[in-house]
N, C-alpha and C positions, 0 to 999 in steps of 0.2 A: 495794398492789395497784392502786389507781386511778392512781398515778403510772406504774406499769408500763404499764398500758393506754394511758395518754395518750402516752407515749413510743413505744409500738409503733404507735399510730395515726399519729403524725406521721411516723415512720420508713416507714410504709407509703406515705403520701402522697408523700413524698420518693422512695421507691423507685419508685413508679408513674410519677412525673414524669421520673425518669432513665431508665426503660425506654422511655417514648415519645420522649424526646429522643435516645436511642441509635438508634432506628430511623428518626427523622424526618429527612429531607433538610435541614430547616432547621437542625439542629444540626450535621450533617455539613459543610454549606457555610457555616456562620456566618462562618468567617474570610474567605469569599470576597467578602462584601458590602463589605469594605474596600478591595478591589482593583478593583471593577467601575468601568469608565469611564462617565462621564456622557454621555448622549446629548443631542443638540439637542432643543429643546422642540418642533421641527417633526416629529420622528420619532414618529409616533403609534404607541402599542402597543409600543414598543421600549425602554422604560425599565427593564425588568426582564430582566436577561440570564439569570438563573437562576430557574427556576420548579419547585418539587417537584411530582411527580406521583404520589406514594405513597410506600410504605416503601423502595422500592429504585429507583425511576425519577425521572428529572427531565429537564426541557427546558432547552436552552441556546440562547439567542437570539444569533446572530452577525450583527451588522449594521455597516454603515459608520457611523461616528459622526457623522453630519451633515455631508456633504461637498458641494461644489459644483464639478464639473470645469469647468476653464477652456477646454478645447478638445476637439474631437471626437477619437474614438479614444484617449481616456485610460484608462490601466490603473491602478487604485488598489488597494492591498492593506492589509489590518489584520489583527492577530493577537489571539487570545484563549487564554489558558491554561486547560487543563482543570483544573476546580475540585477535583478529587480526585487523590490520589497512586495509589490503587490502580486496578486495570485496570477499565475500563467499556467499554460496547459500544453503538455507534450502530445503531439499528434503524429509524430513520424520518427522512427529510429533508422538510422543508417550505419550499419557496421563498417569500421575502417580497420580490418584485421583479415589475415589469412591463416588457414590452418597450418601452413608451413611452419608458423611460429607460435601460434596460440591455440591451446586447446579449447578453452571456453572463456567467456566474459560474462560478467553479471553486473547490472548497474542498480545500485541502491539509492533510495532517498532517505534522508534523515536530517536531524538538526544539530548533530554533535558528532562529527567525525572522530575516529579513534586516534588520529594524528593530525597535526597541522603542517607536517613536513610535505615537501613536494611529492614524495611517494614513500611508502613504507611496507614492510612484510606484513601481510594479512593475518599471520598468526597473532599479531597484537590486536586483531579485531578490525572490524570495518567501521562500526558506529558505537559510540558510548551509550546512545539511547535506542530506542525502538526504531527499526528500519523497515522500509518496504522494498521489495523487489520490483522494479519498474521494467527490467529488460533482461533477457538472457539470450546468448548467442554461442553457437558451436557448429563445427563441421561446415564452414563456409556457408552458412544460412544467409539468405538474401534479406534486403531491408523489410522492416514492418511498418505498414501505414495504417493508422487507425481510421475506422469509418468516420464519415462526415458528422459533425456534431458531438464527438467523442474524444475525450483527452484525459490524460493523467494530471491531476491537479498538483501543482507545486507552488510554493510561495504563499503570500498572504497569511492569514491566522491559522489555517488548518494545514497547508501543504508543507512539504519538506523544504528547508532553506538550502540544503547541500546535496549534491550528486556524489556518490562514492563509486568509483569504477574498480571492479576487482577483476584482474587478469590472471589466468592460470597458464603459465609457460610449462607445457608438458615436456617434450623432448627438446633440449636447447642446442642440439648439434647444429642448428641453423645459425647460432650465434658464435660459431667457431672463429669468424673473423672480427669478433669483438664490436660489431656494429650496434647502434642504439635503436631501440624499438619504441614506436609511438602509436602502437595500436590503441584503438578505442571506438568510440561511437559518436556520430553526429545526430544531435536532436533538432528537430524542427518544433518551436514553440510559438504559440500565439497568446496575446493578451486578451482575445476575444472570449468572452465567457462561453464555455461549452455547456449545454443543457444535460448532457450525460457524462458521468465521471467513470473513467476506466479503472480497472483494478486487476489484480493477479491473484488467482486461487491456485495454490501448489499442493499437489497430492504426492506423498512420498512414502515408501515403504522403508521401514527402519530395522527390520528384525529378520528379513529374509536370508535363508541359508541355502546355497545351491550345492547339492551333493556332487561328488566327482563322477563323471561319466553318465549322469542322469540326462535323458534326452530331452525332457521338457519339465521345467519347474515353474510354478506359478507364484507370483507375488501379488497379493490382493490388498486394496485400500478401499475403506468405506467410511463415510461420515454422514451424519444427519445435517441437513441444512436448516438452520434456525434463524435466518435474517430476512430482510426484505428482498423482494423479487430482483434477481439479477439475470442479464441476458448475455449468452455466450456468443462470441464472434470468432475466436481463434484458439488453436491448441497447439501445444508443443510436447514432443515426447523426448525422453533422454534416458539412456542407459549407457553402459560402457559396452565392450565387445561382445559379451555373451547375450545381450538382449536380442530378441528376434521379432517381437512386436509388442506394442503398447496400446491399450484401448481404454477409453473413458466413456462412461454412461451416466445418464440421469435414470434413477429408478423411482417410479411413482405408480402406486397401486400395483406393484409386482410387475409393472411393464418397463422394459429396459429400452431406453432411447439412446442411440449412439450419439456422442458428442464428437469423437474423433478416434481414428485408428491409423497407425503409421508404423513404419520400421524405424527403429532408432538408429539404423546404420545408414539412412538417407541424411541429407542435410537437415539439421535440426532446427528448421524454421518454424514460425508460428503459421501453421496451415489454417485455412479458413474452415469454420464449421460449416459443413455442406448444407445443413438445414437449420434454420433458427431454433435454438433450444433455450427455453425460459426455466430458470430454477426458482422455486418459491418455497416458502415456509413448509416444512414437513417432508420435502423431498430428500431423497439419498443420493449422494455423489459417489460413484464407484469407479475404480480403475484396476486393471490387471496388466502386469508385465510377465511375459513369457520369456524365460531364460532356457539356455542348455548348458549342462555341465560337462558336455563332451569335450575331450581334450585336456580336461583338468585332472589332476591326480590328488587334489586335496579340496576341502570344502571351501566354498567362496562365499564371503560375507559382504554386507553393506558396510563400507568403512573406507579407509584412506590408504591402504597398503597396495602394493604392485598388483595384488590379485583380487581386489575388492571390486564390487559392482555398485550400481545405483539403479533406482527405479523411480522415476519422476514423471508426473503428467501435469503440465502447466496448462492453465485455462486463462485467457484473457476474456474479461467480461466488462459490462457496463451497468451502471444503476442510475436512478434519478439522483440528482445532485443532493437533495435533502436527506436521502437515506444511504448515501454512498459510504462504503468501507473500502479502503485502498488495497487491503492485502489480507488474505486468509490462507491457512494451511490446513491440511488433513494428514495426519501420519498414523492413523489406526485402522483397525477393521472392526467396526462395531457389530457386525453380523456375518461371520464366516459361512453360515448355512445358506445365505442368499446367494453365494456364488455358484451354487448348484444349478442355478437358472440362468447364468450368464450366457448370452448368445454364443454359438459355437464358433462365430468368426473371431472372437477374442483369443481363441486357442490355436488359430491357424497362422503360422508365420507368413509374412510377406517376403517373397523371394526378392533378392537384391542382386543385380548383375555385379560381377567383380569390378567392372570399370565404374560402376556407381560408387562402390567403396573407395576406390582410388580418388574419385572426385571429392568425395567427403573429406578426405585427408589432404586434399590440395595439392597432389603430386601431378605435375603438368608434363614432365619429360622423362623419357627413358634415361637410364644411367648409361653415360657415354664411355665410362672407364671399365665397365664390366665388373665392378666391385659387387661382391655378394653380400657385404655386411649391410649395416644400416645405412640408407641413402642420406647423404648430406644435402639438405634443401636450402638453397639461398632465399632469402626474402625477396619478393617481387616488389618492383615499383608500384606505387598506387595505380598509376594510369595503366600499366599492364594488367593489374588484377581486374580492373573493371572491364577491359577489353576481352579478357579471357571468359569472364563470367557474364558478359553482357546478355547473351541469349537466355541463360538460365535465370538471371535476375529478372529479365523482362518477363518471362513466363511466370515465376512465383509472384512477382509484384501484380501481374495481371489477375492472378487468381485471388490474391490476398490484398495487396495494397490498394489496387484501384477500385475495389468494391465499395465505393463511398456510399451507395445507396442502401447498403445493408441495414442502416438504421432506419431509413424511411420506409423501405419495402421489404417485408420479411418473407414474401413468398417468391422472391426472385431466385434464379439459379443461373447466372450467366454462362458458366462453362457446361452445365448439364453433363458432368462427367463422373463416373464413379471414381473411388480412389485408386483403383487399379489402373484405370486410364490416365489418370494424373501421374502415377509412377512411370507408366509407359512413356508418356509425353516428355517427362523429365529426362528419362533415359535417352529418348530419341534426340533431345536437344544437345545432351552431354556428348553423344556419339559423333556429332558433326565434326568432320576432320579439321575445319578451320579453327576450332577451339583447342586443338593440340592435345586432347585427352588420349591416352593410350586405348587401343580397342581390345576386344575380349582376346584375340589371338596374341597380342603383345603381353597381355596380363598373364596368359597361360604359360608363356615362356619365362616368366619371372616369379615362380613360386617362391623362391628365397626372398626376393624383395617383398613380396606380399607378407611372408612370415615376419620379416623385419618390422613392417608396418604394424601387424598385429601386436607384436611385443611392444612397440611404442605406445600404441593405444591402451594396452593393459597397465601401463605405468602410471596413468593419471590419478592423481589423489582424489580422495573423497571431496566433493564440493562443499567448501565451507561457507555455508550460508549463515553468517554470524548472528543475524537476528532470528534464525530459524532453528538452528541445530546447537547441540551441546558442544563444548570444546573438543577439539580433535582427538584428545588423549582418551576419550570414552567412547566406545563403539556405540553405546545405546543412548537413546534420548531419555532424559528424565522427564521432560515435558515437551509437548508439541506446541507449535505456534502458528496461529492463523492470522490472516488479514484478508479482506476483500475489497472489491469495489467496482461495480459497473452496472449498467442498466439498459433498458431497451426503449426505443422510440415508437411504440404503437399503442393503441388503446388496449389497456391491460386491467387486470383486477389487482388492485394495490392493497396490501395487507397493512392495516393500521393496528399495530400491537397495543392491545389494551389489557390491563390486569383488573380482574374483578373477583370478590369474594364468593365462594361457593356457599351460599346461605343455607343449604340443606345438609351440610356436612356437620355431623354431631361432635366434632372434636372440641368445641368450645364448651361442652357440658362435661368434659372429662374432669375427674377429681385428682388434681395434681397440686404438688407444691410449687414453689417458684421454678418456673421453667428457664433454665440456663443454656441449655444446648439442644440443637436438632441436627439430624442427619438422615440420609437414605441409604438402606443397605443394598446389597447387590440384587435383591429382588424388588427393589423400589418401594419397599415398605418404609413408613416413617418411623424413626426412632427418636424418642424423647428422653432427655436427660434432665431430671428435676430434683429438688431438695427436699421432697417430703415434708416433714414437720419442722425441718430446720429453717432458720431465717438468717440472712446476712443483715445485721443492723450495726448501729454505732458501738454496741458492746462486744462485737465478735473479735476485735483485734486491739492489741495495745499499740503504743507508739513505735514499737520495734517490729510490728507486723507478725507478732506471736499470737496465735489463736488462743482465746480466753474461755472457750466453752467446751473444753475436752471432756468435762464431767457429764455432758449430755450423751456422750458416747456416739458411735456412728449411727447413721439413719437406719432405721430398723426395716423399713419397707424397701421394695425394689426401686432403685432409682433410675433404672434403664428399661423403658417399656417400648415394645416393638408393636406398631399399630397397623392395622389394615387401612391402606390409604383411601378405600372407598367408603367404609363405615366407621372407622376409628376404634374397631373392636381390637382388644389387646390380644396379640398373637403369641406374645412371648415376653418375659420379663427376667431381669437379673440385677445384680448390684446391691444385695442386701448386706447390711452390716459392713460396708467397705468405705463409705465416704462420709465426710462431714459438711462440706460445703462444695457440691459439684459446680462446675463452670463449663468448660469447653467440651465438644464432643466431635469426633469425626470417625469415619469407618473406612477401612481399606478395601482392596479388591477381594480379599479372603473373607470378608465379613467380620473381621476383628474390630472390637470397640477400642478407640483411643480417646481418653478422657483426661481432664485436669481437675484437681481439687485445690482451691485456693486456701483452705485452712490446713491441709497437709502439705502445701507447697511441693506437690508431686504430680507426675504424669504417668498414666497406667495404660497398659495394653491387656485387654480382656478378650478371651475367646467368644466366639459367637453362640456357643451351645451351653448356656447356663453354667459356665465355669465360674465359680465365686472366688476364685484366687487369681490374681494377675499373672499373666504370662511374662510381663516385663514392667519393671518399675524404675522411673528415673526420679532423682531427688531424694531428700532424706525427710522422714515424716516430721512434721511440726518444726522443722528448722529452716527459717528463711535465709537466703544468702544470695551472692552475686557471682560465685565462681562457677566453673563448668560442672560442678557436682551438686549444686543447690540452685533452687528457684525461689522466687519471692512472689507468691500469688500468681502463678501462671494461668494465663487466661484461655489459650486455645492451642490446638495441636493439629497438624496436617501431615499426611504421609504421601510421599511420591509414588504414584502407582506403578512406575517402571523401576526406579532404583530401590524402593523402599526406604529411602532416607526420611528422617523424622525432623519436623520443623515445629518449634514451640515458641510462642509469643509469651514473653515474660517481662513484664506484665503490668501489675499495679504499682509495684515498687521498684521494679527494674524496667528499663527502657531498651529492650533488645529483642533480637530473634536469635534462637540457637538451633544449629543444625547438628543432627546425630546420624550415625549409620544405622542400619536396620537392626543391628544387635545392641544398639544403645551407646556406642562409642562416641565421645564428643568430637566433632569434625571442625566446626568454626561458629562464630557469632558475629552480629553486626548491629549497629544502632546505639544511640546515646541520648541523654536528656536534651531537651531544647535549650537553646541559648537565649539570651534577651532578644525580644523582638519576634518577628514571624519565624516559625520554626523552619529549619532548612531541611533539605533532603537527608534521609537516614537518622533524623532525630525524631523520637516518639514521645507522646505524652499519653500513656496507657495504650499499647498496642493490644487491642481488644479482640480481634476476630481475624482469622487467616482464611484465605482460599487460594487454591491452585488454579490459574487459568491455563489449563493443560493445553488448550489449542495454541496459545501464544507463548508458552514456556515461561510463564511469569508467576511469582508468588506474590500475592497482594495482601495488604494489612490494613485493617480498619484502624487508623491512628485516631482513637476516639476523641481525646480532648482538644486535638488540633483540628478536628473537623475536616478531615480529609482522608483520602485513600492513597497509599503509597504501593508501588509495584517494583519488584526487584527480580534479577536473575537468581534463581535458587542455587545455582551452582556455586556462585561467588558472593552473592549478597549485593551485587552492583545495582545501584539505583537505576531504574528504567524510566518511570514516569510518575507523575502526581495526578490525581482526579480530585478537583475541588469545585464546589458550586456554592453560591450564596444561599440556595435553598436548603443546603445541608443544615444550616444553622451552625451552632458551636460544636456539635458532637456527631460523630458517625459510629453507631454502636456495633454493627455487624454487616458483613458482605457475604455474597455467595456468587460464584460463577457457574453459568449454565453452558455446556458445550455448544459452540456454534456462534459464540461472540456476544453474549448477553451477561451483564454484571447487574446484580441486585444488591440493594443496600437499605438499611433503616437508620434514621437519625435518632437523636435523643430529645427529651422533652425540653421545650424552649425555656430560656430563663425569663424572668419578668421583664416585659418590655420588648422581648424579641418577637418578630413577626413571622418568622418561619415556622410552619406547622410541624406537628409530629406526623410523619409519613414515611412511606416506603418508596423506593425508586427502582426503575429498570433503565439501564444505560447501555449504549453501544460501547463495548469494551474498547474497541480500537480508537475511537475518537473521544470517549468519555461523555459524549452528549446524552443528555437525558431524554428518553423516549417516552416515558410515562411515569406518573406518580400515582399511588393508590393508597386507600385507607380501608378498614373493615366497615361493613354496613351494620353488623351487631356488635355491641359493646363499643369500646374505643381503645386505641393504644394508650398505654401509661408508661411502660418501659418495655419496648420491643427489644429483646435482648439477643435474639439470634434468628437468622433467616437462612432457608435452604431452598434451592430451586432445582428442578429436575429438567432432563432434556426435553420432555414433552410439554414444557411450559407450565408445570404445577409448582406453585410457590406456597411454602409453610412459613409462618412467622410465630414464634413464641415469646410470651410476654411474661416478665419476672414479677410484675406487681399484680396483674390480674389473673395469674396462674392459667393462661389461656393459650391455646394453639389455633391460629386461624389457617384456613386453606383457601388459596386464591388460584385462578387459572388465567391463562392468556387466551383472549379471544381475538381471533384474526377476522376482522370485519372487511370481507372482500366486497367492494362496491364497484359497480359499473359506472364509470364517470368519465366525462370528457375533460382532460386536463390539458391546459395550455402548456406547450413546451416550445420554447424558442419562437414564441409568437404564432405557432401552428396548432390548431385544434386537433387533438388526437383522432376525432371523428373524421376530419378532413384527410388524415393520413390513410385511414381505411379506405375511404373512397378513392384516394390516389392509387391505392394498391389494386382496386377493381379496374381502374382505368388502364393501368399499365399492364395488368394481367390480361385484359381484353386485347390490347394492342399486340402483345406478344403472341397471342393465340388466334388473332384475326377475327375475334369475336365482336359483334356489334356493341357499341358503347351508348348507354342511355344518354340523352341529351342533358338531363339534369346533372349527371355526373361530370360531363364535359365542361358545363357552364361553371360548376363548382371548382373544377380543377383549373380553369382559366382564371377565376376569381382569386383562388388560392395563390396562383403563380404571380398575379398582380400584386396581392398584398405582400407576399414574401419578398418580391423584388423592391417594392416600396420600402420595406423594412431595411433591406440591406443597402438601399441608396441613401438613407437618412443621414448617415455621417458624412457622405460625399457632398449632399446637398448643403449641409450645415457649413462645412468648410468653404464650399464654393461661395456661399452667401456672405460669410465673413470677409472673404477676399473681394467680393464684388462691391460691397458697401463703400469702402474707401475710394474705389475706382469711380463710382457713380458720383460721389461727392466731388472728386477731382474734376470730373467732366463738367459738372454743374458750374464749378468755379471757372473752368476754362471758357465755357459758353457765356458766363456772365461778363468776363474780361473782354471777350470778342464783341459782345454787344455794345459794352462801354466804349470800346475803341472804335467801333463802327459809327457809334453816335457822335464821338468827338470829331472824327475825320469826315463826317458827312457821308460815310459809305465809300471813300476813295482811298487808294494808295496803301491800305493796309496788306491786301493780298493774302489774308488768313494769318493765324497765329503760328509762329515758329518758336517753340519752346526753347530751342538751342539759342536762337537769336535774342530771345526775351531775356534769358539769364545772362548771355554774353554782354548785354548792355549794362549790366549791373557791376558796380565796383566789387572786386573781390572774386569774381567768377570769370571763368573762361569756358568756351566751348568744349575745350579738351577735358577740363575738370568735370564738367557736366556728363559728357559721354562716358568717362570712367565710372563715375558713380552710378549710372544707370545700367551698366554691364557687369557690375561686381556680382560674384556668385553669392547666393544667400546662405550657403553652407559654410563659407569661409569664416574663420575667426577673425575678429577685428585687429588690424595692425594699429597698435597704439601710436606708432611714429608716423602714420600716414596722415597728412594734414587734410587730405580730401575727405576723410571720414568724420571730420569735426564740424560742429555747427558753430556759425559766427553770427553776431548780432549785426544787421546791416540797417542803414537808414533807409527810409521809404524813398523811392525814386521820385524825382521831380515830374509833375505832369508836363506832357509835351506842349510846346509853344503852338498856340493856335495861329494860323495864317491871318494877316490883317484883311479886313474886308474892304472892297473897292467902294469908292464914294459915288 
């Protein structure tokens, strides 16, 4: 029995140690310590990249590994892999940097960093694949803490596996002493699943020109929102020194609702959205930056030189997890006329006191040597930086970071301050003498120093957002890039995007030939490219892809028809006697038609006004080939709306994408035939359809026979991502991107035995997830050959076998429903709002609401304590078993001794009585720390097989 007790006790200790190790981040991340990079000894407090913070939380310190930039305006990047494979959530960002040395920092999430070096020059890129901006910092901005229940998702199947930190070192005079810098950001992550997923929406002006001497110049940005509802909780503004105010709005039914308004000369923090703002399908997001050109002698552009500017409006939002998109951008102005109605406040600069500007630049001391040149600032110790900025950090964190109830209660406003009051309070904190900031009088006596600061600030390069912008050598964006992601925790009207056929549209009754291409012109009219009386069949080409039916002559009828989208009436037609076998069609911003002809092996540009002769021709008539002057059955063509560059998918007998200048000069090409096995990136088996995802800056290709969609950077042809689903079947015929983040596609007719039906798809472009599938109600798909989608949710599909064009529409079914989120009914949240609001205003509260609130609190508390109860139960069970055994032994011994002389059970003495054990050994075993690693040489940790002790000798009975 004693041996059994001994074994059970040891097993209990091992079990307890295993349980603690299972829940401890130290055990979860033990493997991570072998891969952690060593930091410079000069990096104070940054030698531990991973710090456990409890059972499910941990901190990740992402720092530059001790770098010394060699010249001003250096951009350096470093990467750090997420130390867990399962999904985690970033809930807090704490910058570890000073404006004395760092101009700005950006934190990206991606799966393939541009380099595996300890750090590298960001000119080589940040990520090889698509990346999301998770965080941005500048001008000594304080930490950013997300609302409770909200987090940026990383890891797992959908989240990024790597963090990439980009640090811009502006003026490097602080590095005169050659010290090493370890600036960065500390993340607070949790493994607890967050019901709401955070994301970043970035609005940028890309073509603003600021004339010299101009007092006020506006830079406007506006985009339609075409995604699921998102809820905004913080914003950040950014310009360089000429910016005076940046404002962001939601526009719905011509009503402008303020998201945020701030001076970019203040610390560029993520300020809280003063009132909850929901963005839903059909809204417009608009932003304006106001600049001044006074003091400049030349024009100022958006770009990367010493005199360039920036206009950025960042929005942090959250969305329901099932609809979440992590990152979106807006870089255009879809309706300049709307800004005539922008609120007047957007045009009024926010005054910033001189000492606030000094604070933003991190200057804490007067010059002691009277030097009138650029002040040389030494980097501060981390402890000193926290002390100096403590009051300011506390204030901003209180207004932003500590507002954890923002998700639960959307009617709160704990500060009840206007933004002007916020600025005043910040200024008041900064002016405290114990912070060491120079006051207004000191600043006025140092105009030359102030000018030096302005010069330094104007030297900052254009912010290279690798996943968002074109390479720095080009001032303009060829394509914009978006991504999103966040949602709100309140009872809401949730839009379920469904696509349905418009059955009363008469387009299916049109008299057409084989429909090969569709497009929308600048007036949103539908343009159809068809083959008239010509048919592509087995007799059309020989084995060398030479067209065999030239004797038929070109198609006599108009092959390009412009249709009224409402009633399918023909508004205009062109393309007579030009084409033999039409295929691809697209339309540029000027209304020009770009088409391909597989029989002619050519690409044409036609004017929009019934011009029957091409404006530009690429390729040689009836001559297939594979060089830069020949095509072989080219399938589609796209034109970049910004640069005018031309992209051609070529095609049936070539497996490549070609890029040409607006004048038709060959620039580059990429792609090749598939190898044996599953096709790899950049390999094509009939690149059949092209679409420009302008919001994301991607050129996507329907890789038809490989049954997938491939997306590339159009500037370089660099592969970005693949979208593939089993429901595609073996073929993807055509794709179309709708601004706002939706991708549409149609597949091919299934082979005998295949289960995947012939259908159309609508997908979340960012994640690739299928949102809906749809088919026509009248007739049926036979060979849906092309698809085109508009911004308002209208979709057209043309079929080359049924000679039909279908029209579909997206119907947003807004339903009032109570949705459980994190175990809390949305209806209960509304009731909680009423209770809190009543308490804040001293209003009486209905007893029913109070009872429901108490019930809600009990349920929520029970949910949060489940894990604790479970662990406690697992730990108690062995103890109960052990106690039962001890009681049994005590009972047996009492019985044997007749209730005398035992004096209770002493486990130490009990084991000491056994061979091979001592009290000392037992004491050591019982007090070993459960987190220590086993010492293989320690004999006290081993288990030995012992004989069962002999029963005690019974006293002889008296006669």
